[in-house]
C-alpha positions in Angstrom: 0.0 0.0 0.1 1.8 3.0 -1.5 1.3 6.3 0.4 1.6 8.1 -3.0 -1.1 5.9 -4.4 -3.5 6.8 -1.5 -2.6 10.6 -1.8 -3.4 10.5 -5.5 -6.6 8.7 -4.8 -7.7 11.3 -2.2 -6.9 14.1 -4.5 -8.9 12.8 -7.3 -11.9 11.5 -5.2 -12.1 14.0 -2.4 -15.7 14.8 -3.1 -16.6 11.1 -2.8 -14.7 10.9 0.5 -16.5 13.8 1.8 -19.8 12.5 1.1 -19.1 9.1 2.7 -17.8 10.8 5.8 -21.0 12.9 6.0 -22.9 9.6 5.5 -20.9 8.0 8.2 -21.5 10.7 10.7 -25.2 10.9 9.9 -25.7 7.1 10.3 -23.7 6.9 13.5 -25.7 9.8 15.0 -29.2 9.0 13.7 -29.4 5.1 13.6 -29.3 3.5 17.2 -29.3 -0.1 16.3 -27.1 -2.9 15.1 -28.0 -1.9 11.6 -26.0 1.3 12.1 -22.8 -0.7 12.2 -23.8 -2.8 9.2 -24.4 0.4 7.2 -21.0 1.8 8.4 -19.3 -1.3 7.4 -20.9 -1.2 3.9 -20.1 2.4 3.3 -16.3 1.8 4.4 -16.1 -1.4 2.3 -17.6 0.7 -0.6 -14.8 3.3 -0.4 -12.1 0.5 -0.3 -13.6 -1.3 -3.3 -13.9 2.2 -5.1 -10.3 2.9 -4.3 -9.1 -0.4 -5.9 -7.9 -1.9 -2.6 -8.9 -5.5 -2.6 -10.0 -7.6 0.3 -7.0 -9.7 -0.3 -4.7 -6.8 0.1 -6.3 -5.8 3.4 -6.2 -9.3 4.6 -2.5 -9.6 3.7 -1.9 -6.3 5.6 -3.8 -7.6 8.7 -1.8 -10.9 8.5 1.5 -9.1 8.3 0.8 -7.0 11.3 -0.4 -10.0 13.3 2.6 -11.8 12.3 4.9 -9.1 13.3 3.1 -8.5 16.6 3.3 -12.3 17.5 6.8 -12.5 16.5 7.6 -9.5 18.8 5.7 -10.9 21.6 7.4 -14.2 21.4 10.8 -12.6 21.4 9.9 -10.4 24.3 8.5 -13.4 26.1 11.8 -15.2 25.6 13.7 -12.3 27.0 11.3 -12.3 30.0 11.9 -15.9 30.5 15.7 -15.6 31.2 15.1 -12.5 33.4 12.4 -14.0 35.5 13.8 -17.5 35.7 14.9 -16.9 39.3 11.3 -15.9 40.4 9.6 -18.8 38.6 7.4 -21.0 40.7 7.2 -24.6 39.5 4.1 -26.6 40.2 3.9 -30.3 39.3 0.9 -32.2 38.7 0.8 -35.9 39.6 0.3 -36.9 36.0 3.6 -35.5 34.8 2.3 -32.1 33.9 3.6 -29.0 35.2 3.0 -25.2 35.3 5.6 -22.6 35.7 4.6 -18.9 36.7 6.3 -15.8 36.8 4.9 -12.2 37.4 4.7 -12.1 33.5 4.7 -15.6 32.2 2.8 -19.0 32.4 4.3 -22.0 30.9 2.3 -25.3 30.9 3.6 -28.6 29.7 4.1 -32.4 30.2 7.1 -34.1 31.0 8.6 -35.9 27.9 6.8 -33.8 25.3 8.6 -31.4 23.1 6.0 -28.6 23.2 4.9 -26.2 26.1 1.9 -23.8 26.1 3.2 -20.3 26.7 1.0 -17.3 28.1 2.8 -13.8 28.2 1.0 -11.2 30.2 -2.3 -12.8 29.9 -2.0 -13.3 26.0 -1.8 -16.8 24.8 1.0 -17.4 22.5 0.2 -20.9 21.5 2.4 -24.0 21.9 6.1 -23.7 21.4 8.6 -26.2 20.7 11.2 -26.6 23.5 14.4 -24.7 22.5 17.3 -23.6 24.5 15.7 -20.8 26.1 12.6 -22.7 27.2 14.7 -25.5 28.4 17.0 -23.4 30.5 13.7 -21.7 31.8 12.2 -24.9 32.8 15.4 -26.2 34.3 15.9 -23.2 36.3 12.4 -23.2 37.7 12.7 -26.8 38.6 15.9 -26.1 40.5 14.4 -23.1 42.2 11.5 -25.4 43.3 13.8 -28.2 44.6 16.0 -25.3 46.3 12.9 -23.8 47.9 11.9 -27.2 49.7 
């Protein structure tokens, strides 16, 4: 999505955009039902379609942002794992499952499996394969648990 294309589109179609904005404000202020949001979505989708932006392009942009955000969160979570390993609380279930909690992380897994479920600041990051960082974190939490007993 090139900004030059958008600025050209706005210069050429400013009247259509102004009319769409007036319609949006009128709909939002006058209609008080769920129908209001359906009309708003139709108007916005109509502007995007009129501008030549396809739903695939919008979907690709959303996917790129989501992937980038998830990647950043994973990287930050791994950094926090290393920093908070000393504060980790290891809880073992009787069936081989374990949960490790820190102020910012929760890691759940089962002994002998190669994946753990990671939650970072309340946001589930899915199942991770155990790599060097997660292995170090799990080992440090276990040692912390046995040292505390």
